[in-house]
C-alpha positions as CSV (number, residue, x, y, z in Angstrom):
1,X,42.6,30.5,4.0
2,X,40.3,28.7,1.6
3,X,37.6,26.2,2.7
4,X,39.6,23.3,1.2
5,X,42.7,24.3,3.1
6,X,40.8,24.7,6.3
7,X,39.2,21.2,5.9
8,X,42.6,19.7,5.1
9,X,43.9,21.2,8.3
10,X,41.0,19.8,10.2
11,X,41.6,16.4,8.7
12,X,45.3,16.6,9.7
13,X,44.4,17.5,13.3
14,X,41.8,14.7,13.5
15,X,44.2,12.2,12.2
16,X,47.1,13.3,14.4
17,X,45.3,14.1,17.7
18,X,42.3,11.8,17.4
19,X,43.4,9.1,15.0
20,X,46.1,7.7,17.2
21,X,44.1,7.3,20.5
22,X,40.9,6.3,18.7
23,X,42.8,4.0,16.4
24,X,44.4,2.3,19.4
25,X,41.0,2.1,21.0
26,X,39.5,0.5,17.9
27,X,42.3,-2.0,17.7
28,X,41.8,-3.0,21.4
29,X,38.0,-3.4,20.6
30,X,38.8,-5.7,17.6
31,X,40.9,-7.9,19.9
32,X,38.2,-7.8,22.6
33,X,35.6,-8.8,19.9
34,X,37.7,-11.7,18.7
35,X,37.8,-13.1,22.2
36,X,34.1,-12.3,22.8
37,X,33.1,-13.9,19.5
38,X,34.4,-17.3,20.7
39,X,32.0,-17.3,23.7
40,X,28.4,-18.1,22.7
41,X,27.0,-16.6,25.9
42,X,28.2,-13.2,24.9
43,X,25.9,-13.0,21.9
44,X,22.5,-11.4,22.1
45,X,20.0,-13.7,20.4
46,X,17.2,-11.4,19.3
47,X,17.3,-10.4,15.7
48,X,16.7,-6.7,16.3
49,X,20.0,-6.1,18.1
50,X,22.8,-4.1,16.6
51,X,26.1,-5.6,15.5
52,X,29.3,-3.7,16.1
53,X,29.2,-2.0,12.7
54,X,25.6,-0.8,13.3
55,X,26.5,0.3,16.8
56,X,29.4,2.4,15.4
57,X,27.3,4.0,12.8
58,X,24.6,4.8,15.3
59,X,27.2,6.2,17.7
60,X,28.7,8.5,14.9
61,X,25.2,9.7,13.9
62,X,24.4,10.5,17.5
63,X,27.7,12.3,18.1
64,X,27.2,14.5,15.0
65,X,23.6,15.1,15.9
66,X,24.5,16.1,19.5
67,X,26.9,18.7,18.2
68,X,24.4,20.1,15.7
69,X,21.6,20.1,18.3
70,X,23.4,21.7,21.2
71,X,26.3,23.8,19.8
72,X,26.1,24.5,16.1
73,X,23.8,27.5,16.4
74,X,25.4,29.2,19.4
75,X,28.1,31.7,19.9
76,X,31.4,30.0,18.9
77,X,33.3,32.1,21.3
78,X,31.7,30.4,24.3
79,X,29.1,27.7,25.0
80,X,26.2,28.2,27.4
81,X,26.3,26.1,30.5
82,X,22.8,24.8,29.9
83,X,23.9,23.6,26.4
84,X,26.8,21.7,27.8
85,X,24.7,20.0,30.5
86,X,22.0,19.2,27.9
87,X,24.6,17.7,25.6
88,X,26.0,15.6,28.4
89,X,22.6,14.3,29.5
90,X,21.6,13.6,26.0
91,X,24.9,11.8,25.3
92,X,24.5,9.6,28.4
93,X,21.0,8.7,27.5
94,X,21.9,7.9,23.9
95,X,25.0,5.8,24.7
96,X,23.1,3.8,27.4
97,X,20.1,3.4,25.1
98,X,22.0,2.3,22.1
99,X,24.4,0.1,24.1
100,X,21.4,-1.7,25.6
101,X,20.4,-3.0,22.2
102,X,23.8,-4.1,20.9
103,X,24.4,-7.7,20.1
104,X,27.7,-8.0,21.8
105,X,27.7,-7.6,25.6
106,X,31.3,-6.5,26.1
107,X,32.3,-4.7,22.9
108,X,29.0,-3.2,21.9
109,X,28.8,-0.4,24.5
110,X,32.4,0.6,23.8
111,X,31.9,0.7,20.0
112,X,28.9,3.0,20.6
113,X,30.9,5.2,22.8
114,X,33.9,5.3,20.4
115,X,31.6,6.1,17.5
116,X,29.8,8.9,19.4
117,X,33.2,10.3,20.4
118,X,34.4,10.3,16.8
119,X,31.2,11.9,15.5
120,X,31.0,14.6,18.2
121,X,34.7,15.5,18.2
122,X,34.9,15.6,14.4
123,X,31.8,17.9,14.2
124,X,33.5,20.1,16.8
125,X,36.7,20.2,14.8
126,X,35.0,21.2,11.6
127,X,32.9,23.9,13.3
128,X,35.6,25.3,15.5
129,X,38.3,25.4,12.8
130,X,36.3,28.0,10.8
131,X,35.8,30.4,13.8
132,X,38.9,30.1,15.9
133,X,41.6,32.2,14.3
134,X,44.1,31.4,17.1
135,X,44.3,27.7,16.1
136,X,43.7,26.7,19.7
137,X,40.6,24.6,18.7
138,X,43.1,21.7,18.2
139,X,43.7,21.8,22.0
140,X,40.0,21.8,22.6
141,X,39.7,18.9,20.2
142,X,42.4,17.0,22.1
143,X,40.7,17.7,25.4
144,X,37.4,16.4,24.1
145,X,39.1,13.2,22.9
146,X,40.7,12.4,26.3
147,X,38.1,13.8,28.7
148,X,35.0,12.7,26.9
149,X,36.7,9.4,25.9
150,X,37.5,8.6,29.6
151,X,33.9,9.5,30.6
152,X,32.4,7.4,27.8
153,X,34.6,4.5,28.6
154,X,33.4,4.6,32.2
155,X,29.8,4.7,31.0
156,X,30.4,1.8,28.6
157,X,32.0,-0.2,31.5
158,X,28.9,0.5,33.6
159,X,26.6,-0.7,30.8
160,X,28.7,-3.9,30.4
161,X,28.5,-4.5,34.1
162,X,24.8,-3.8,34.2
163,X,24.1,-6.2,31.3
164,X,26.0,-9.0,33.1
165,X,26.3,-12.6,31.9
166,X,23.3,-14.7,31.6
167,X,20.9,-11.8,31.5
168,X,17.7,-11.9,29.5
169,X,18.3,-12.0,25.7
170,X,21.8,-13.6,25.9
171,X,22.7,-17.2,25.2
172,X,23.6,-19.0,28.4
173,X,25.0,-22.2,27.2
174,X,27.9,-22.5,29.5
175,X,30.1,-23.8,26.7
176,X,32.2,-22.0,24.1
177,X,31.4,-22.1,20.5
178,X,32.1,-19.9,17.5
179,X,29.5,-17.3,16.7
180,X,29.8,-14.9,13.8
181,X,29.6,-11.1,14.2
């Protein structure tokens, strides 16, 4: 199988297995953001904070970087336990850190998490597809999407709750006004 055929197969799996759940998640985030945008107290006021697009790009970059850092050099037949633990700890730290500087209190952490999930799972899919002759890497990809997605959603929820309304750096006007993204 040629490289182009392999990459087309990877793209097909990513769109089929990952595109549907991540697309639905992204659509939910768009609707959440539209609601959040109408509340002035949800907007972080400092100019250095990340909007949702910046948060998504940072999440994707971190996801790909995590894969390259912890798994791209190892034995593709099995991953060392310490590498898995290192990746999880690094991912938690990165998601919490980036989420803390997002402009939008509710959607920002979820956008970072979704971006990280997309970057990490896509890097896994490309890497695994070249080594796994059984084709079961698609099952591994699907497991990453759902298991890591659930864990990252829980972490994002924790960050949203920790950031709370009226915390430092957010507008606390009590009224609702329209604020751009």
